[in-house]
VOVODREN-539774 format. One record per residue (C-alpha): x, y, z; residue in three letters. Coordinates in steps of 0.001 Angstrom, whole numbers, plus 524288, in hexadecimal, padded with zeros to 5 digits. Each point is the difference from the previous one (the first is absolute). Layout:
! residues N
XYZAla ...
***
This chain:
! residues 806
C9C02B650872D5AMet 80832809D77F886Arg 7FEDD8099080B57Phe 804337F595809BDIle 80B917FC4C7F786Glu 8044380E1A7FEC9Ser 7FE4D8019E80E9ALeu 8088D7F41B802ABAla 80A38805627F6B4Thr 7FFDE80D1E80715Asp 801D87F90980D08Val 80BE37F8A67FAC7Arg 805C280C847FA6EIle 7FD978071B80CD7Ala 8067D7F55D80817Leu 80BE1800007F6FDArg 800C980EB780180Gly 7FF0D7FEC180ECEPhe 80B777F6828001FArg 8081B80A017F890Arg 7FC6B80AE780992Ser 7FFFB7FA0980DABPro 802EA80CEF806A1Gly 7F46F806A67F9A7Phe 7F6F27F4A280380Val 804AF7FF8180E29Ala 7FDF880EA0801F0Ala 7F2777FFE27F9CDAla 7FB467F3D780734Val 804F2804DF80D1BLeu 7F94780D337FE60Cys 7F3387F95C7FC81Leu 801337F5C880AC1Ala 8017080A7C80A61Leu 7F41F807797FB22Gly 7F75B7F4257FD74Ile 803F37F93180CACGly 7FCF980BFE80837Ala 7F2B9801357F979Asn 7FD047F19D8025DAla 8031A8015980E83Val 7F75880BD680233Ile 7F5347FA777F750Phe 7FFCB7F38580832Ser 7FDD78080E80C40Val 7F616809407F9DEVal 7F8417F4EC7F9E4His 7FF5A7F81F80C95Ala 7FCD680B9B808B9Val 7F73E808847F78DLeu 7FA5B7F7CE7F504Phe 7FF407F1AE803CBArg 7F2157FC5B8041BPro 7FDE57FD9080E62Leu 7FF1D7F18B803E2Pro 7F1698010380272Phe 7F3DF7FC5A7F854Ala 7FC5180ADB7F664Glu 809B48099780612Pro 7FAE780B497F7B9Glu 7F3A97FFE380870Arg 8076C8015680CE0Leu 8008C80D9480604Val 80446806E280C60Ser 7F6CE80974806B5Leu 8056B80BA88075BVal 7F9A780B0280781Glu 8046A80DA07FC05Leu 801BD809F480ADBArg 7FE3180EA47FE27Pro 80EC180161801F1Gln 801C77F9317F2EDGly 805047F293803C6Tyr 7F93E7F2EB7FFB8Gly 800CE7F4B580932Gly 7F9477F53680796Pro 7F1FE800C3804AEVal 7F82A7FDB680C48Ser 7F6A07F4EA802D9Trp 7F3A78084B7FE1EPro 80517804E67F2EFThr 8031F7F22D7FB80Phe 7F26E7FB41803ADTrp 7F98380B6C7F906Ala 8080E7FE627F3A7Trp 7FDB97F15C7FF72Arg 7F15B8014B80201Gln 7FD5180B3E7F698His 8098A7FDFB7F4B5Thr 7FA9C7F5EA7F656Pro 80B42802B77F6A4Ala 807FD7F620807B5Phe 7FD2B7F18A7FFA2Glu 807B67FDD280C91His 806BC80915809AFMet 809537FC2080ADFAla 807408070680AD4Ala 80CED7FBB5805BCPhe 80B3F80459808A3Thr 80E277FBB280088Gly 808787FCD280B9BGly 806A17F4C5806C7Gly 7FC7B7F44280846Val 808357F73680889Thr 800837F19B7FCD9Leu 802787F87E80C80Arg 809777F4DB7FDBCLeu 806FC7F68D808E9Glu 80D87805627FCEDAsp 7FD7E80EBB7FF09Ala 7F517809677FC65Pro 7FFD98048F7F1E0Glu 7FA4D80C877FAD9Arg 7F7A87FE687F3DALeu 7FB4B80A527F687Gln 7F1397FFB7800B7Ala 7F44D805E27F924Ile 7F2C48009D80688Arg 7F517800DD7F608Gly 7F14B7FFA77FF98Thr 7F90C7F3F47FAD9Ala 800208050C7F1E9Asp 80EC1801D27FFC6Phe 803407F3DE7F804Phe 7F399801217F7DFThr 8042980D977FB92Val 80D1B7FAD77FB23His 7FA2B7F3EC7F9A8Gly 80B5C7F6CF802D3Val 7FC7E7F252804C2Pro 807EF7F9F080AFDPro 80AA07F6307FD2CLeu 7FA757F79B80AC3Leu 7F3BE8006E80860Gly 7F71680BDC7FF93Arg 7FF9280E85802FEThr 7F6D9807FA808BAPhe 7F1717FD908002BThr 7F60580AE2800B2Ala 7FE7D7FFF080ED3Asp 80E067FDC980485Glu 8026480E9F80173Asp 7F4C780135809C2Gln 802158011E80EC6Pro 7FFCC7F3608078CGly 804837F71A7F4F6Gln 80AB77F5F880218Ala 80D5A805857FBDBPro 804DB7FACF7F2E5Val 80C1F8028C7F7D2Ala 8049E7FE957F1F9Val 80EA57FEB97FE3CIle 8093E8024B7F49FSer 806147F5377F7F0Glu 80D648043B804DBSer 7FC237FE7480E5DLeu 7F9387F32B7FCD5Trp 80C6B7FA957FA18Arg 809CE80551809E2Thr 7F8747FDCE80C9FArg 7F6E07F4D97FC90Phe 808237F85F7F64EGly 7F5C7801B67F528Ala 7F77A7F62480732Asn 7F21E7FFE67FA3CPro 7FACE7FB2780D06Ala 802D280D4F805EEVal 7F21F804687FCB4Ile 7F7FE7FF8D80C67Gly 80BB7800A380904Gln 8013280A6780A80Ser 80A9480A6D80033Met 80242809F680ADFSer 8003280E167FB1CLeu 801C480ABE80A18Asp 7FCD67F5DD80A63Gly 7F2CD7FC5C7FA04Thr 7FDAD7F2CC7F96BPro 7FBF5801617F1C0His 7FB0E7F5297F72DThr 807B47FF617F35CLeu 7F6067FF877F4E7Ile 807D2802AC7F3A6Gly 80CD6802587F904Val 8019080AC07F5B6Met 809667FE727F47BPro 80CD48076B80088Ser 7FC088087C7F46BSer 7F4B78060580798Phe 807BE808A28095BAsp 80E277FC0B80284Pro 8018A80A1480AE5Glu 7F53A7FA90808D0Thr 801007F3E580898Asp 7F23B7FEC580570Val 7F2578057F7FDC0Trp 7F62F8017080B10Leu 7F1D78049480043Pro 7FE5F80E6B80327Leu 7F58E8019480A6FVal 7FA6C80D868026DAla 802E4804AC80DE5Pro 7F48A8031280910Pro 8022880EAE7FEAAAsp 801FA7FFB27F129Ala 7F4D98099D7FDD7Ala 805B1809F880972Ala 804B380CEC7FA40Arg 80CAE7FF1280798Ser 8035A7F2C07FA51Arg 80CD1800217F868Ala 7FF58800227F133Thr 808157F42B7FC3CVal 7F8F77F8077F58DLeu 8053A7FDEB7F259Thr 7F57F7FCF47F5F9Leu 8004F7F7FF7F38FArg 7F4A97FCD87F726Ala 7FC8E7F8BA7F399Arg 7F8888078D7F5BALeu 7F2EE7FA577FC3AAla 7FF797FA467F236Pro 7FEA280A8F7F5CDGly 802F580B4980955Val 80AE8809247FBC6Ser 80A038060B808F9Leu 7FACB80DB37FD64Ala 7F2027FBDB802F4Ser 804057F97380CBDAla 807E980BF7803EFAsp 7F481809277FD9FAla 7F6E27F7238077BGln 8092D7FEBF80B9FLeu 8020380EB980070Lys 7F14D801C78011FGln 7FF047F5E280ACDVal 80B8B8064E80710Ala 7F96680D547FF1CAla 7F3927FA5D805DFAsn 807EA7F96180AC3Thr 8072580CB8802F9Ala 7F3158073880108Ala 7FAB47F5C180959Ala 80C4C800878085AGln 802E980E717FEA3Ala 8085F8018480C0DGlu 809877F52E7FCC7Ala 7FFD77FFEA7F12CHis 7FCB880DA37FB7CArg 804CE803077F22FAsp 805777F2647FE09Arg 7FF5E7F9047F30ASer 804BA7F3157FA36Ala 8078B7FA8C7F4A2Arg 800A77F3137F8CEVal 80DCC7FC2D7FBD1Ile 803ED7F3FA7F819Pro 806817F68B8094ELeu 80C147FE9F7F77BAla 801D780EC88001BGlu 7FE2A8013B80EADSer 80A587F5938029FGln 80A62806047F73AThr 7FD6D80EA5800E1Arg 80CC5802F48072BThr 807FD7F9317F589Trp 7F931805007F3CCGln 8076380CCC7FE54Ala 80DA47FA8280336Pro 7FE567F46F7F6DALeu 7FB14808B27F50CGln 80BE9808C8801BDVal 8090D7F4327FF53Leu 7F9037FAB07F40DLeu 801DD80D077F932Gly 80E4B800508040BAla 803417F2A27FA4CVal 7F8DA803A87F385Ala 8094380B987FEABLeu 80B9F7F70F8026FVal 7FB737F71C7F509Leu 7FE4880BA57F6F7Leu 80DF98041F802C0Ile 804DD7F2257FD98Ala 7F8997FF617F327Cys 8055680D1D7FB6EThr 80D937FB088032FAsn 7FE087F3E77F7BEVal 7F9DB808277F533Ala 80C498085D7FFD9Asn 808687F3DC7FF50Leu 7F7F67FB027F498Leu 800C980D347F934Leu 80EB57FFA08012FAla 800697F1FF7FB2DArg 7F702803407F4A1Ala 8095480AE57FC42Gly 80B507F6787FF47Thr 7F7AF7F6AA7F7D5Arg 7FBBE809C57F5A1Arg 807F07F97E7F54DGln 7FB607F24A803C2Glu 7F1BD804307FFDALeu 801B3807AE7F365Ala 805E47F3F57F96AVal 7F4537F7C380443Arg 7F69380A037FAA4Met 807BD801127F34CAla 7FF267F1327FE67Leu 7F13D8009380094Gly 7FC0E8005980E5CAla 7F510809B7801CAGly 8004B80A4880A8BArg 7F54E7F8B58073CGly 808447F39F7FFF2Arg 80BB880734805A4Val 7F779806A580A33Val 7FAAC7F2A0803C9Gln 80DC17FAF380223Gln 8035A80B64808EFLeu 7F3647FE3E807B5Leu 802EA7F180801A8Val 80D6D803848055FGlu 7FA3880999809ADSer 7F5747F63F803D0Leu 80A447F5AE802D6Leu 8075E809CF80854Leu 7F363802DD80752Gly 7FD7A7F18F80292Leu 80DFC7FDC68047DLeu 7FECC80BC1808F6Gly 7F31C7FAAF8051DGly 8060B7F2B0802D4Ala 80B0680610807D1Leu 7F63E809818060AGly 7F7E37F48A80501Ala 80BCF7FAE280758Leu 802FF80D7580590Leu 7F195801AB8038DAla 7FFD47F379807F3Arg 80B8F8049C80815Trp 7FAA780DC2800C9Gly 7F2997FBA4804B7Leu 805F97F7B980ACCAsp 8080D80BBE8045DAla 7F43B809197FF8BLeu 7F78A7F6E28083CLeu 80B057FEB1809DFAla 8006C80ED680161Leu 7F14E802807FF51Ala 7F8F38030080CD3Pro 7F6697F664805D5Asp 7F503809677FCA1Ser 8014E7FCCB7F181Leu 7F2BB7FA0C7FCD7Pro 7FEB77F2A07F994Arg 80EA07FDC48005DArg 7FDAC7F1418002DGln 7FA88800C67F234Ser 80B118084A7FA62Ile 807D47F7B67F68CAla 8050E7FF287F221Leu 7F43B7F8167FBBCAsp 7FA557FD717F291Gly 7FA2A80D997FF1FThr 80D118064280351Ala 807297F7D77F5C8Phe 7F5A7803447F5E1Leu 8020380E5B80346Phe 80EB87FE2B7FF1ALeu 7FED87F96D7F2BAPhe 7F6EB80A817FAC5Gly 808FD80A9F8050ELeu 80BA37F9827F971Ser 7F8F97FF757F2F3Val 7FB0180DF4800EBLeu 80D538050080429Ser 806BC7F8D27F4F0Gly 7F6A78055B7F5DELeu 7FFFC80D7C8063CGly 80E8D802987FFC0Phe 801427F9397F2C4Gly 7F6CC8095D7F926Val 8097880B747FFDBLeu 80B6B7F8E07F984Pro 7F6537FA1F7F669Ala 7FAE380DA37FD33Leu 80DDA804617FD4CGln 8020A7F4B47F673Val 7F369803757F8F3Ser 806A380CEC7FC67Arg 80C707F9567FB61Leu 8056C8048E7F2D7Asp 804317F35D7F941Val 80966806BD7F6BDArg 80611807DC80B0AGly 800ED7F3DF80877Gly 807457F88C7F557Leu 8096080B697FE68Ala 803428002A80EA9Ser 809517F4997FFBCAla 80ABA808A180513Gly 7F7C88064B80A60Ala 7F7507F51E8047DSer 7FEE3804CA80DD7Asn 7F9E280D177FD0EThr 7F21D802CF80422Val 7F713808EE7F840Pro 7FBBE80CE9805AFGly 7F29B7FA878032FPhe 806307F52D80828Gly 808EC8099380712Arg 7F4A8808F580355Arg 7F7C37F49280468Leu 80AEC7FABE8089CGly 801ED80D4F80647Ala 7F1608011580284Ser 7FFBD7F2B180690Leu 80B5F803AE808E7Val 7F91A80C9C803C1Ala 7F3D57F7FF80318Ala 808147F6D8808ABGlu 8058680B8780783Val 7F250805A8801A7Ala 7FA347F332804F6Leu 80B7B7FDFF8093DSer 7FE0D80D9980581Leu 7F1937FD30802ABVal 803877F3B78078FLeu 80AFA806A080765Leu 7F73180B53803D5Val 7F5D27F67F80539Gly 80A347F889807C3Ala 8060880CB1804CDGly 7F30680577804C5Leu 7FCA37F3668071BLeu 80DB67FF7C8059CGly 7FF2580DCC80557Arg 7F2937FD23805B2Ala 805417F39D80650Phe 80B5C8076380610Leu 7F64480A0780517Gln 7F8627F51D8069DLeu 80C487FA0B805CELeu 8033180D36805D9Gly 7F26580192805C7Thr 7FF3B7FEF880EABSer 7F76F7F4F0804F1Thr 7FE2F806A580D13Gly 807287F4B680687Leu 80D9F80061805D3Ala 809FC7F8687F7F7Pro 805B47F3BE805BAGly 7FDCC7F1578007CPro 7F1CE7FC8980317Val 7FA097F26A7FF2FLeu 7F15F7FE447FD7AThr 7F7DE7F3A5801C4Leu 7F1797FDC67FE67His 7F9487F8A580AF7Leu 7F4307F89E7FA94Ala 7F6BC8024A80B4EIle 7F2347FC3B7FBD0Pro 7F530809EF801E9Asp 7F8B97F770809A9Asp 80B56800FA80994Arg 7FDD280EA5800CAPhe 7F21D7FDB8804BBPhe 7F9CB7F94280BA0Lys 7F1707FE9E8023CAsp 7FD218090E7F494Gly 808C580B19804CDAla 80E5D803717FF00Leu 8083A7F766808C6Asp 8066D809F0808DEAla 809387F59E8053CGlu 8064A7FCDF7F2EALeu 80B0A80A1F8016BPro 803707FB4E80DAAArg 7FE777F1967FCD6Arg 806E17FF587F2CFLeu 8051280CA47FA37Leu 807BC8058080B70Glu 806EA7F303802E5Pro 804027FEF27F1BCVal 8059680DD280030Leu 807377FD9580CC5Glu 806187F38C7FA97Ser 80478806D87F39AVal 8054980BEA80736Arg 8081D7F6F68088CAla 807477FA677F455Leu 80E36804677FE54Pro 8010C809BB7F4E3Gly 7F2008053B80159Val 7FF5580E1E80482Thr 7F15F802607FE8DAla 7F3DD7F8757FBF5Ala 7F1AC802C47FDDDGly 7F3DD7FC057F884Met 7F6A48065E7F68EThr 7F4887FBCC7F7BDSer 805308050F7F2D6Val 80E00802F17FC19Leu 8038280D137F9E0Pro 80349800C77F16CIle 7F81D7F3DA7FC8FGln 7F236805537FEF1Arg 7F61080A1780443Ala 7F1657FE6380176Trp 7FB4D80D9580429Asn 7F6857F78180746Asn 7FAD8806AB80C31Ala 7F6C980B4280277Arg 801A88080F80C40Tyr 7FB1180C9680611Leu 8075380A58807C1Val 7F8EC802FF80C88Glu 7FC2080E3E8009EGly 801A6802457F14CAla 7F44F802DC7F728Pro 7F9127F36A7FC61Ile 801D97FD5E7F16APro 7F5207FBF97F6DAGlu 7FD127F16880010Pro 809A17F9567F6E2Gly 809C180B49800DDAsp 806807FB9F80C85Glu 80EE5800997FF93Pro 806FC7F32D7FDA6Arg 80D4F7FB218045AAla 808757F3FD7FFC5Glu 7FD9C7F82280C54Arg 809F67F764806A3Arg 8000D7F7B080C42Ala 80D7F801E7805FAThr 807A77FB0F80BB6Ser 809188071580945Pro 80DB6800B47FA4CGly 7FB997FF697F1D8Tyr 803D380E117FCD5Phe 80D7C7FE2A8060CAla 802137F3547F890Ala 7FC59806387F2FEMet 806E980CC3802BBGly 7F3A38084F7FEECVal 802DB80C888079CPro 7F70E8038680B45Leu 7FD5D80E8E7FDF3Arg 7F74C8028980BB1Gln 7FA897F89880B8CGly 802EB7F1E380325Arg 800057F2387FA91Asp 7F62A7F596803CDPhe 802107F84980C74Thr 7FB837F205802D6Pro 7F5B2805CD80900Leu 7F975807267F494Asp 7FAE57F3217FA78Ala 7F9507FC2480CA8Ala 7F11E7FF847FF3BPro 7FD9A8091F80B84Asp 808A880AF77FAD2Gln 7FAF880BE37F88DPro 802197FF917F158Gly 80C538068A7FAF6Val 804CC8027E7F240Val 80C9F8047C7F989Ile 7FECD807D47F36BVal 809E7803A77F5AEAsn 803DE80DB47FC15Glu 7F77B7FFC37F3CDAla 7F3B77FDF980824Leu 80476809EE80A1FAla 8026180A387F564Arg 7F2B27FD457FA11Arg 7F87B8033E80C72His 8098F80734808D1Phe 808B7808457F727Pro 803BA808D780B4EAla 803FD7F47480887Gly 7F96C7FB4B80C2EGly 7FC357F26F7FB31Ala 803647F9B780D09Leu 7F40D7FE3F80886Gly 7F66D801847F4BCGln 7F6067F5237FE53Arg 7FC787F8077F3F8Leu 7F39F7F8297FE72Arg 802C27F3727F885Ile 7F3F47F79A7FE4DGly 7F8CD7FF9780CD3Ala 80BEB802A780890Ala 8071480C88803B1Thr 80ED4800DD800A8Tyr 808FB80A518059FThr 80C02803E97F828Ile 80BFF7FD0580853Val 80A91800FE7F58BGly 8039D8053B7F2ADVal 809BD7F87D7F794Val 806DF8032E7F351Gly 7F9FE7FCF97F2CFAsp 8034F7F3677F8EFVal 7FC987FC3C7F21EArg 7F5BE7F57580108Gln 7FCF27FD7D7F19CAla 80D708007E7F9CCGly 80A9A80A117FE06Leu 7F8D5806BD7F4E5Glu 7F460803F980880Arg 8001D80A8480A4CGlu 7FD837FBC880E2EPro 7F1987FEC480352Leu 7F9288038F80C9CAla 8017A7F4C18098FGlu 7FC5A7FC4280DD0Phe 8045A7F4E2808D9His 7F8837F98A80B06Val 8057F7F600809A6Pro 801DA7F2A87F9C0Tyr 7F6AA7F4C98021EGly 7F709802997F456Arg 7FF7A7F8267F332Pro 8025480BC27F749Trp 80A057FA307F6E9Gly 800337F6857F4B1Asp 802CC7F46180881Asp 803148017380E5BGly 80B2C80902803E5Leu 80D92803767FB17Val 80B677FF118096ELeu 80B5C809487FD88Val 80D557FF7D80689Ala 80B52809847FE9CArg 80CFB7F90A800DBThr 80E7C802A180121Thr 803477F4417F780Val 7FB477FC017F277Pro 7F1697FD6680209Pro 800337F3447F854Glu 809317F9E1809FCThr 7F60C8021180AE2Leu 7F4857F9F67F8CCLeu 8018E7F2218059BPro 801428055A80DCCAla 7F3FE808A37FE6DVal 7F8147F4977FAB4Arg 804297F7A380B7FGlu 7FCA180AD3809AEAla 7F241800E07FA6AIle 7FE8F7F11F7FFE5Arg 803777FF4E80E66Arg 7F5178098080347Val 7F5C27F9DF7F710Asp 803697F5367F67DGly 7F2D9800ED7F923Thr 802CC80D477F9CDVal 806287FECB7F26APro 80A53809E07FC41Val 800FC803B97F1A5His 8047D80AB67F6B9Arg 80CBC802AD806FFAla 8064B80BD67F984Leu 8093680AE580385Thr 7FAB980DCC7FE68Met 80A22801DF7F576Glu 7F99F7F4C17F8AFGln 7F270805B780256Val 8042980CD47F9CAVal 806EB7F8CF7F503Ser 7F3E57F7DF7FD02Gln 7F7BD80C467FF1CSer 8090D8047A7F501Leu 8010B7F2C97F943Ala 7F719803417F48FLeu 806CE80CF27FD65Arg 80D537F98880124Arg 7FC347F56A7F648Leu 7FA9F8099D7F5FEVal 80BC1808EA8018ELeu 809937F4BE7FEA3Gly 7F9847FAA27F3D0Leu 7FE1580D367F9A1Leu 80DF1803DE80350Gly 805097F3457FA40Gly 7F829801F87F392Phe 804ED80E047FEFAAla 80E317FBAF8016DCys 7FDD77F5937F5AALeu 7FA0C80A387F713Ala 80BAF80904801CBVal 809857F4FE7FCE4Val 7F84B7FC837F3BBLeu 7FF4380E317FBCBAla 80E90801E480235Ala 8029C7F3A97F828Phe 7F76A805137F4FDGly 8069480D447FFDFLeu 80D717F9C280023Tyr 7FC3C7F7127F4C6Gly 7FABD80AE37F768Val 80B898090E80256Val 809A37F4E17FDD6Ser 7F92B7FC777F352Leu 8007880E037FB48Arg 80E84800C480314Val 8028A7F3B97F81CSer 7F794805227F4C7Gln 8076280CEB7FFCEArg 80D877FA26800F2Thr 80453805567F2C7Arg 7FA1280D6D802BEGlu 806D4800D480D2ELeu 80CC57FBB17F9B3Gly 7FED280AE47F5F2Val 7FD31809F880AA8Arg 80C057FC04807C1Met 808427FF777F3AFAla 7FCF480E3F7FCDCIle 802FF8049980DB3Gly 7F4B47FCDE80925Ala 804D97FDE380DC7Arg 7FBF77F4108081FPro 7F8678094F808CBAla 7F802804877F451Asp 7FCC77F2077FC3EVal 7FCBA7FCD280E23Phe 7F6E180BB1800C6Arg 7F9907FC7D7F302Leu 7FCD67F21B8043EVal 7FBB48043380D93Leu 7F70080A497FA37Thr 7F8AF7F5B47F849Gln 7FD107F85180C5EGly 7FCC180C6080787Ala 7F5F7804097F5DDGln 7F8B77F31C80147Met 800EF800E180ED2Thr 7FAB980DE58009BVal 7F45A7FC7D7F77CVal 7FD487F4198087BGly 8011C807E180C8CLeu 7F67780A267FAEDGly 7F5FC7F5D57FC07Leu 802037F86180C90Gly 7FE5880BC4808E5Leu 7F33F8039B7F946Ala 7FAD77F21D8012CAla 804997FEA780E18Ala 7F90F80C8280409Leu 7F3457F9FF7FB3CVal 801DB7F1F78046CLeu 805698036480D76Ser 7F234803DF8040AGln 7FCD67F17280000Val 808F47FEA880BD3Leu 7FA9D80BC280752Ala 7F7B07F7C58093DSer 80BE77F7E8803E8Gln 8090B80B67802E9Leu 8017B8047F80E01His 8057E80D8F80209Gly 804DE800F87F1EFVal 7F9CF8071D7F49ASer 7FD357F8207F3ABAla 8078880AB37F8D4Arg 80B3F800F880986Asp 80A6F8081A7F8E7Pro 80B477F9D280770Trp 7FC227F26C7FB72Thr 7FE0C804437F1F1Phe 80CE3807697FFF6Gly 807C97F4F980636Ala 7FA7C7F5F77F681Val 802FE808AD7F43BAla 80E08801F0804B9Leu 801AC7F16F8027DLeu 7FB347FC5E7F274Leu 8089380A767F9F4Thr 80BE47FA8B806FEAla 7FCB07F2157FBCEVal 7FE258048C7F1F7Ala 80D00807287FFF2Leu 806F37F3D7804E5Val 7F9297F7D47F580Ala 8047F8099D7F594Cys 80D99801F8805AATrp 804D47F24D7FC81Val 7FD7D800BD7F137Pro 8042880E4C7FFD8Ala 80CD27FC8C8068BArg 801F77F4EA7F663Arg 7FDF5809607F49EAla 80ABC80922804E9Thr 809C87F4E18003FArg 7FD9B7FCC07F1C3Met 80BB38016C7F6ACSer 7FC30808AC7F43FPro 807777F71D7F6A9Leu 7F97C7F3B28053AGln 7F2BD806A87FF83Ala 801C3803C27F1BFLeu 804B07F2497FC75Arg 7F4DA7F97D80774Lys 7F612804507F5FEGlu 
***
């Protein structure tokens, strides 16, 4: 009880002191609120994306399985590999394969494209989430010949079916085929997916030439560790590779926790941002510690009187810690408000690729973190002033009635050290932001390989079954559907060129096709060259502004079934096999067919601006080689967005059953590819600017305090003949000394910590001297401005007034 009473007394004393010093309280609380609020925002994102358990049963047992190629990258697997792994790996209780894509929901008003996943019968069993309504797949519904069934999302159930429970058993048309609706999954299961369908193995699934497109997930058997499962799968993969030497030579496998596989792209950026906001909070705390040191100096007599009247040093230290704790809690309260606004702004700027964004919020865990951070911050920055008081000389404090605002040498040295630390931390943040900024500018200046200008892109959701007829490619599809669509679009006013392709540049690369050069030495099985493959229409290269270096473009006749196969390659592929030129007329064997090279086009960056162009070949369109149908591109003389309704209507007139989705300009496509970098750069740059402002404020405060403490000394100096310039130089030198120490420490720390960003820098060294030099000069200039104001004020001081002031 006595402790609680003393604590309540300290709170009352602290609040009375706060009312007497509103400026001090406002400055301290604002500094803390900025640091704590920024930390709460980034923690909310990091916790939701990296640490919150997945919404599945026993998520720690869920893993992704990838096949490792000799080239060093991992990816999806083939049907034979999936069957072998599932049959011979007892470490997994269940294993499922699935693929993503789209389906068309046929409605009375207009077709709608839905995001779909096709999974084997174990798909829902692996995840362990029961349906909200109905049931999921049974063991035989992924076998050939079974009646088509579908499971839909809660969102689709509510928007399209009015949340009617009687929807189970109804029929819905997907890609023109009736499917029986058997279940509804809760919205927490997978918010990005609209419908789940059984994945049925195609008749040629065991063929070596079959595309490798399956993604695998599994549930670890009870008691099996991740390391044990990984070792077991590697052994099974080695046995599979030996049995299928030609197709899988030297391949291996890896087991990855599902949570890690879903967030791998975001791990490094979020960790960098978490470190950055921690530095901002450190700077804010050092600022408040300096303010408290200055305040403790002005309260020496008050504290000495309390100790002389019987208060022990521990009691006085407790009072100071209570004051700092209250400041921390007030800063946390204001920081919570700033964090709510900041999180809304961050989510508005974050790209759609941010995983689990629906679960990002200032929830109970975030507020608990915010409260703990407030308490730790309050105690952390309160320790130093308390340490200063523990060294207080009571007799000297009582004798300082006429100089109550002086600070002992220990306090002055400590304040200078804290300012140097602020400068150092600010420099580290500025260097990080500067390096990322330079790398971003490098990317913006990188050529895409496409001609600049307005280009509109639209995805046509053409289901795979429309590309085939009687088990073979439908050779009439270009003439019946694709060419009429292109003719209608080209006839629109404002369209100068139009074409189609299976995959847009910049967005992604698969490195997904083997080929052989006729007449070249036959490589070892498994060592065949690979290239990006595209199915492309006449006019596509003109619409995108890809230069035709040699030969000709495709013609409508090239897609006819009775014409010899032709192919257009890019310069990267031509250089690989024909460095001396002469690619035209050469023949490539792709699968079972042979194609003659009729053109060579310029290189484009398929997988983003940071990656060099890959070898690529194009065949006449009419093949389902993309994510979902084909992409129409149109070069315009007017803003592309204004033509979107007319283009949609032109497509509808040709075939009203084809949904059009993902309408973007190429400028937007490029911008989206840089969205993650832009977000990280913006946040890190904002944190760095905040750190510089806080450091400048801290430096200004310390120098101003020292000027006020040395008022009498400066008055004496001017009275005996010191010029204002001498006083100005004296004050400025004090600030410069702290700045130089901080710059030295900061440069050393930045040289070490900048290596963390090395993987995210494109075309810029992690130790780029221009960035380090520019940041050092910027901080020096800011520091000089912060010191200039109190130094200028000191020169305007009247010697007589200065001597009387003390």
